[in-house]
C-alpha positions as CSV (number, residue, x, y, z in Angstrom):
1,M,199.5,40.8,98.8
2,K,196.4,43.0,99.1
3,T,195.3,44.3,95.7
4,I,192.6,46.3,94.1
5,D,189.4,44.6,93.2
6,L,187.8,45.5,89.8
7,N,184.2,44.7,89.2
8,I,182.6,45.3,85.7
9,Q,179.4,43.2,86.1
10,D,177.2,46.3,86.3
11,A,178.8,47.8,83.2
12,V,179.2,44.8,80.8
13,Y,175.4,44.4,80.7
14,F,175.1,47.6,78.8
15,A,177.7,46.8,76.1
16,E,178.2,43.0,76.2
17,K,178.5,42.6,72.4
18,E,181.0,45.5,72.2
19,Y,183.0,44.1,75.1
20,K,183.3,40.7,73.5
21,N,184.4,42.2,70.2
22,L,187.3,44.1,71.9
23,D,189.1,41.0,73.3
24,A,191.6,40.9,70.5
25,P,192.0,44.7,70.1
26,S,192.7,45.0,73.9
27,T,195.3,42.2,73.7
28,A,196.9,43.9,70.7
29,A,197.0,47.3,72.4
30,L,198.6,45.8,75.5
31,T,201.2,44.0,73.4
32,T,202.0,47.1,71.5
33,L,202.5,48.9,74.8
34,E,204.7,46.2,76.2
35,E,206.7,45.9,73.0
36,E,207.0,49.7,72.8
37,S,206.2,49.6,69.1
38,G,203.3,52.1,69.0
39,A,203.0,55.9,68.6
40,G,204.6,57.8,71.4
41,N,207.0,55.0,72.3
42,D,209.7,57.5,73.2
43,F,207.5,58.4,76.3
44,L,207.1,54.9,77.8
45,G,209.7,55.3,80.6
46,W,206.8,55.2,83.2
47,Q,205.9,51.7,82.2
48,K,208.9,49.9,83.9
49,L,209.7,52.8,86.2
50,P,208.5,51.1,89.5
51,S,210.8,48.1,89.0
52,E,213.7,50.5,88.1
53,I,213.5,52.9,91.1
54,S,216.6,52.1,93.1
55,A,216.9,52.0,96.9
56,E,219.7,54.5,96.5
57,L,217.3,57.0,94.8
58,I,214.6,56.5,97.5
59,G,217.3,57.0,100.2
60,R,218.5,60.2,98.6
61,I,215.0,61.6,98.2
62,N,214.2,60.8,101.8
63,K,217.5,62.6,102.9
64,T,216.6,65.7,100.9
65,A,213.1,65.6,102.3
66,E,214.5,65.3,105.9
67,R,216.6,68.4,105.3
68,L,213.6,70.4,104.1
69,R,211.5,69.0,107.0
70,E,214.1,70.1,109.5
71,N,214.5,73.6,108.1
72,C,211.1,74.6,106.9
73,D,207.6,75.2,108.2
74,Y,206.3,75.4,104.7
75,V,207.5,73.9,101.5
76,V,206.1,75.3,98.2
77,C,205.8,72.8,95.4
78,I,205.9,74.8,92.2
79,G,204.6,73.1,89.0
80,I,201.6,72.8,86.8
81,G,199.6,69.8,85.5
82,G,201.4,66.5,86.1
83,S,204.2,68.4,87.8
84,Y,202.0,68.9,90.9
85,L,198.7,67.0,90.6
86,G,200.2,63.6,91.3
87,A,201.9,64.8,94.5
88,K,198.8,66.7,95.6
89,A,196.6,63.7,94.9
90,V,198.7,61.4,97.1
91,I,199.4,63.9,99.8
92,T,195.7,64.8,100.2
93,A,194.7,61.2,100.2
94,L,197.1,60.3,103.0
95,S,196.7,63.4,105.1
96,D,194.3,64.3,107.9
97,N,191.2,66.0,106.4
98,F,191.9,69.1,108.5
99,A,195.7,69.1,108.2
100,D,195.6,72.6,106.8
101,M,193.9,73.9,109.9
102,Y,196.7,73.0,112.2
103,A,199.9,75.0,112.6
104,P,203.1,73.5,111.3
105,A,204.9,71.3,113.9
106,P,208.6,70.7,114.2
107,K,209.8,68.5,111.3
108,E,206.2,68.5,109.9
109,P,206.1,71.3,107.3
110,K,203.0,72.1,105.3
111,V,203.3,71.4,101.6
112,L,201.8,74.3,99.6
113,Y,201.4,74.7,95.8
114,A,202.2,77.5,93.4
115,G,202.7,77.8,89.7
116,Q,199.5,75.9,88.9
117,N,197.6,79.1,88.0
118,I,198.2,82.7,87.1
119,G,196.2,84.1,90.0
120,E,197.6,87.4,91.2
121,E,195.6,87.3,94.5
122,Y,196.7,83.7,95.0
123,I,200.4,84.4,94.7
124,G,200.0,87.6,96.7
125,E,198.2,85.9,99.5
126,L,200.8,83.1,99.5
127,Q,203.5,85.7,99.9
128,K,201.6,87.1,102.9
129,L,201.4,83.7,104.5
130,L,205.1,83.0,104.0
131,T,206.3,86.4,105.2
132,G,208.4,85.8,108.4
133,K,208.1,82.1,108.0
134,R,210.7,79.4,107.4
135,F,210.0,78.1,103.9
136,G,211.6,76.2,101.1
137,I,210.9,75.5,97.4
138,I,210.6,72.5,95.2
139,V,210.5,73.8,91.6
140,I,209.4,71.3,88.9
141,S,209.8,72.0,85.2
142,K,211.6,70.3,82.4
143,S,212.3,73.6,80.6
144,G,212.1,76.2,83.3
145,T,210.2,78.5,80.9
146,T,206.6,77.3,81.3
147,T,204.8,80.5,82.1
148,E,202.8,79.7,85.3
149,P,205.6,78.0,87.3
150,A,208.3,80.4,86.0
151,I,206.4,83.4,87.3
152,A,205.8,81.7,90.7
153,F,209.4,80.6,91.0
154,R,210.8,84.0,90.1
155,I,208.6,85.7,92.7
156,L,209.1,83.2,95.5
157,K,212.8,82.7,94.9
158,D,213.3,86.5,95.1
159,M,211.3,86.5,98.3
160,L,213.4,83.7,99.8
161,V,216.7,85.2,98.9
162,K,215.7,88.5,100.4
163,A,214.6,86.7,103.6
164,V,217.6,84.4,104.2
165,G,220.3,85.4,101.8
166,A,221.5,83.6,98.6
167,D,223.8,81.1,100.4
168,K,221.0,79.9,102.7
169,A,218.4,80.0,100.0
170,K,220.2,77.5,97.8
171,E,220.0,75.0,100.6
172,L,216.2,75.5,100.7
173,I,215.6,75.2,96.9
174,V,215.4,71.9,95.1
175,A,215.0,71.8,91.3
176,I,213.5,68.8,89.5
177,T,214.2,69.3,85.8
178,D,215.9,68.0,82.7
179,A,219.3,66.2,83.0
180,N,221.2,68.4,80.7
181,K,219.3,71.3,79.1
182,G,216.8,74.1,79.7
183,A,216.6,77.3,81.7
184,L,216.0,75.7,85.0
185,R,218.9,73.3,84.6
186,T,221.2,76.2,83.7
187,M,220.0,78.2,86.7
188,A,220.3,75.3,89.1
189,D,223.8,74.5,88.0
190,K,224.8,78.2,88.2
191,E,223.3,78.9,91.6
192,G,224.0,75.5,93.3
193,F,220.6,74.1,93.9
194,E,220.2,70.4,94.6
195,T,218.6,68.8,91.5
196,Y,216.7,65.7,90.5
197,V,216.1,64.6,87.0
198,I,212.8,64.2,85.2
199,P,213.4,61.3,82.8
200,D,213.3,62.3,79.1
201,N,211.0,59.4,78.4
202,V,208.4,60.2,81.1
203,G,205.7,62.8,80.3
204,G,204.3,65.0,83.1
205,R,201.0,63.3,83.6
206,F,202.9,60.0,84.1
207,S,205.6,61.4,86.4
208,V,204.2,60.9,89.9
209,L,206.5,57.9,90.6
210,T,209.6,60.0,89.6
211,P,211.1,62.6,91.9
212,V,208.4,65.0,90.6
213,G,205.9,63.3,92.9
214,L,208.1,61.3,95.3
215,L,210.0,64.3,96.8
216,P,206.9,66.4,97.8
217,I,205.2,63.2,99.1
218,A,208.3,62.4,101.2
219,V,208.4,66.0,102.5
220,A,204.8,65.6,103.6
221,G,205.9,62.7,105.7
222,H,204.6,59.7,103.8
223,D,206.4,56.4,103.0
224,I,207.5,56.6,99.3
225,E,209.0,53.1,99.5
226,K,205.6,51.6,100.2
227,L,204.1,53.7,97.4
228,V,206.7,52.4,94.9
229,N,206.2,48.8,96.1
230,G,202.5,49.0,95.4
231,A,203.2,50.3,91.9
232,R,205.8,47.6,91.4
233,D,203.4,44.9,92.3
234,M,200.7,46.3,90.0
235,Q,203.3,46.5,87.2
236,R,203.9,42.8,87.5
237,T,200.1,42.1,87.6
238,T,199.4,44.0,84.4
239,E,202.4,43.3,82.2
240,H,201.0,40.5,80.1
241,P,197.7,40.1,78.2
242,S,195.3,38.0,80.2
243,P,191.6,37.7,81.0
244,E,192.5,38.5,84.6
245,N,194.7,41.6,83.8
246,P,192.7,44.4,85.5
247,A,194.2,47.2,83.4
248,Q,193.3,45.4,80.2
249,I,189.8,44.7,81.5
250,Y,189.2,48.3,82.5
251,A,190.5,49.7,79.2
252,R,188.4,47.1,77.2
253,M,185.3,47.9,79.2
254,R,185.5,51.7,78.9
255,N,186.1,51.4,75.1
256,A,183.1,49.1,74.8
257,L,181.0,51.6,76.6
258,Y,182.4,54.4,74.4
259,N,181.6,52.5,71.3
260,S,178.0,52.0,72.5
261,G,177.5,55.7,72.9
262,K,178.7,56.4,76.5
263,K,180.9,59.4,75.9
264,I,181.4,60.7,79.4
265,E,183.1,58.8,82.3
266,I,182.5,60.1,85.8
267,L,185.1,59.0,88.4
268,V,183.2,58.7,91.7
269,N,184.6,58.6,95.2
270,Y,182.9,58.2,98.6
271,N,185.9,59.6,100.5
272,P,186.7,63.3,100.4
273,K,190.4,62.6,100.6
274,L,190.2,61.3,97.0
275,H,189.1,64.6,95.5
276,Y,192.5,65.5,94.1
277,F,193.1,61.9,93.0
278,A,190.2,62.5,90.6
279,E,191.8,65.7,89.4
280,W,195.0,63.8,88.6
281,W,193.0,61.1,86.9
282,K,191.1,63.7,84.8
283,Q,194.4,65.1,83.4
284,L,195.8,61.6,82.8
285,Y,192.8,60.5,80.7
286,G,191.8,63.8,79.2
287,E,195.3,64.7,77.9
288,S,196.0,61.2,76.8
289,E,192.8,60.4,74.9
290,G,191.2,63.7,73.9
291,K,192.6,64.2,70.4
292,D,191.8,63.6,66.7
293,G,188.2,64.3,67.5
294,K,188.0,61.3,69.8
295,G,188.0,60.5,73.5
296,I,185.8,59.9,76.5
297,F,185.3,63.1,78.5
298,P,186.6,62.6,82.0
299,A,184.6,64.1,84.8
300,S,184.3,63.5,88.6
301,V,182.0,63.8,91.6
302,D,182.5,63.5,95.3
303,L,179.7,61.5,96.9
304,T,177.6,61.6,98.8
305,T,178.1,65.4,98.7
306,D,177.4,65.8,95.0
307,L,174.3,63.6,95.1
308,H,172.7,66.8,96.4
309,S,173.8,68.8,93.3
310,M,174.8,66.5,90.4
311,G,172.8,63.5,91.5
312,Q,169.7,64.6,89.6
313,W,171.6,64.9,86.3
314,I,173.3,61.6,86.8
315,Q,170.1,59.8,87.6
316,D,167.8,61.3,84.9
317,G,169.9,63.3,82.5
318,E,171.1,62.3,79.0
319,R,172.3,58.7,78.9
320,T,175.7,59.3,77.6
321,I,177.5,58.6,80.8
322,F,179.1,55.8,82.8
323,E,180.6,55.7,86.3
324,T,183.8,54.3,87.7
325,V,183.6,54.2,91.4
326,I,186.6,54.1,93.7
327,S,185.6,52.5,97.0
328,V,187.8,52.2,100.1
329,R,187.2,48.9,101.9
330,K,188.2,50.0,105.4
331,P,188.5,53.5,106.9
332,A,191.4,54.3,109.3
333,I,189.1,55.6,112.0
334,S,185.9,54.2,113.5
335,V,183.1,56.6,114.5
336,R,179.7,55.3,115.6
337,V,176.3,57.1,115.6
338,P,175.1,57.6,119.2
339,E,171.7,56.9,120.6
340,N,169.5,59.9,121.5
341,A,166.5,59.6,123.8
342,E,164.4,62.3,122.1
343,N,165.3,61.2,118.5
344,L,164.1,64.5,117.1
345,D,166.2,63.9,114.0
346,G,164.7,60.5,113.4
347,I,168.0,58.6,113.0
348,N,168.0,56.3,116.0
349,Y,167.6,53.5,113.6
350,L,171.3,54.2,112.8
351,A,172.4,54.2,116.4
352,G,175.4,51.9,117.0
353,K,176.3,51.7,113.4
354,G,179.6,53.0,112.1
355,V,179.5,56.0,109.9
356,D,181.3,54.1,107.2
357,E,178.6,51.4,107.2
358,V,176.1,54.1,106.5
359,N,178.4,55.4,103.7
360,K,178.7,52.0,102.2
361,M,174.9,51.6,102.1
362,A,174.6,55.0,100.4
363,E,177.2,53.8,97.9
364,L,175.3,50.5,97.2
365,G,171.9,52.3,97.1
366,T,173.3,54.8,94.6
367,K,174.8,52.2,92.4
368,I,171.5,50.3,92.2
369,A,169.5,53.5,91.4
370,H,172.0,54.6,88.8
371,V,172.3,51.2,87.1
372,E,168.5,50.9,87.0
373,G,168.5,54.5,85.6
374,G,170.7,53.4,82.7
375,V,174.1,54.3,84.0
376,P,176.8,51.6,83.7
377,N,178.9,51.1,86.8
378,I,182.5,50.0,87.1
379,R,183.7,49.5,90.7
380,I,187.3,49.6,91.9
381,E,187.8,48.7,95.6
382,I,191.1,49.4,97.3
383,P,191.8,47.8,100.8
384,A,192.7,51.1,102.5
385,L,193.9,54.7,101.9
386,D,197.5,53.9,102.4
387,E,200.7,54.3,100.4
388,Y,200.7,50.8,99.0
389,S,197.1,50.9,97.8
390,L,197.6,54.3,96.2
391,G,200.8,53.1,94.4
392,Q,198.8,50.2,93.0
393,L,195.9,52.5,91.9
394,I,198.3,55.0,90.2
395,Y,200.0,52.4,88.1
396,F,196.7,50.6,87.3
397,F,195.2,53.8,85.9
398,E,198.5,54.6,84.0
399,K,198.7,51.2,82.4
400,A,195.0,51.1,81.5
401,C,195.3,54.6,80.0
402,G,198.1,53.5,77.6
403,I,196.0,50.4,76.6
404,S,192.8,52.4,76.2
405,G,194.5,55.1,74.1
406,Y,195.9,52.6,71.6
407,M,192.5,50.9,71.4
408,L,191.0,54.3,70.6
409,G,193.5,54.8,67.8
410,V,195.3,57.8,69.2
411,N,198.8,58.5,70.5
412,P,198.2,58.5,74.3
413,F,201.6,60.1,75.0
414,N,201.5,63.5,73.2
415,Q,199.4,66.6,73.8
416,P,199.4,68.7,70.6
417,G,196.3,70.7,71.6
418,V,197.9,72.1,74.7
419,E,200.2,74.3,72.6
420,A,197.4,76.2,71.0
421,Y,196.5,78.4,73.9
422,K,200.2,79.0,74.7
423,K,200.9,80.3,71.2
424,N,198.0,82.8,71.5
425,M,199.0,83.8,75.0
426,F,202.6,84.5,74.0
427,A,201.4,86.4,71.0
428,L,199.1,88.6,73.1
429,L,201.9,89.3,75.6
430,N,204.4,90.2,72.8
431,K,206.9,87.5,73.7
432,P,210.1,87.9,71.7
433,G,210.1,85.5,68.7
434,Y,206.3,85.8,68.3
435,E,206.2,89.0,66.4
436,A,204.3,87.6,63.4
437,E,201.8,85.8,65.6
438,S,201.3,89.0,67.6
439,A,200.5,90.9,64.5
440,A,198.1,88.2,63.3
441,I,196.2,87.9,66.6
442,Q,195.9,91.6,67.1
443,A,194.2,91.8,63.6
444,K,191.7,89.2,64.8
445,I,190.7,91.0,68.0
446,K,190.4,94.6,66.5
């Protein structure tokens, strides 16, 4: 079994005492998580999810995906936050870098995204792209009333019904929602959409291994069984306290660095396909730990690209940061630098080398420079960008997030701060039921 390789030797140097002091707290946090005895324990369904996903569910998801693949050139995944980021992270990591530049092929639809913003130009231009095209919709929402996806679904559903009729449209719409309640559940049952359930005990940012993530990933043509197998193996690897448990080690190390004054964690990748994986990771850790006046600020950079923009700040800026690097051991494609007789660009010394070899030396050189410049470095190496490795990485970060949050002393599974902006927005838009709030906020802005 190939697995991820976690290396903290260039981080523990900066917080050795704090790391030693967190042995018992990290064990206690993991035990609390496993025993489901801590705050937020009603949202721990993700923890044993990989081992509980049945072959029947995977088969059904693949069958639904095949129907959409046969009948659509584009499938729009409507959701916000964890309802789309996990799927986008995996699909982008597993896809050709230039997949969006190619026209859809038979049974190879493009997965697009909507409901993740309130951009009028975005939705208008999406409508323009879909006009005259065969498209379907996967709409993801527990309630069906979250503003951003609700707007997108109303607009795109109306467009689809006008294009193909109500009977055909219901075959091209799949709703992933609550089992029993909510506006989307009511609509799906009334109009006859196929549905999948978001488990009550799984929060959005932990939902990528439910149908929320698995169906769009399958529609994009990727092997969800291998993804789940990777997560299942990592579940077994991380389920007991141990000096070798990678999730416990990572959670312990990042809390040691936080306690020593490192308040910002930068997730670093050296492969552009991992950009949206970092976006998923930022939500996972930001929403889980940023509360009660606590929490490491999660940021990310794409290297070597951002070495030419953010590199100066990382190297010489305020020493409140540490890096966690995701490195891919072996690329799927081999490209070598050719020899050139004139050598005007001065890079003949690289002739014959693989591009990834150059990239790995850039990674190593950057790590040495940053560590010498006072930036602790945690390194996570995965064997390849494939479904199995990504399944492992997803579960590793989820498990470490739960441990780390409990070590920090917060509930990692709620998000009370997210409601503040919604309350103000509803008041400003005069949503029914918010009359008092509307009057109060209007008084503030006069």
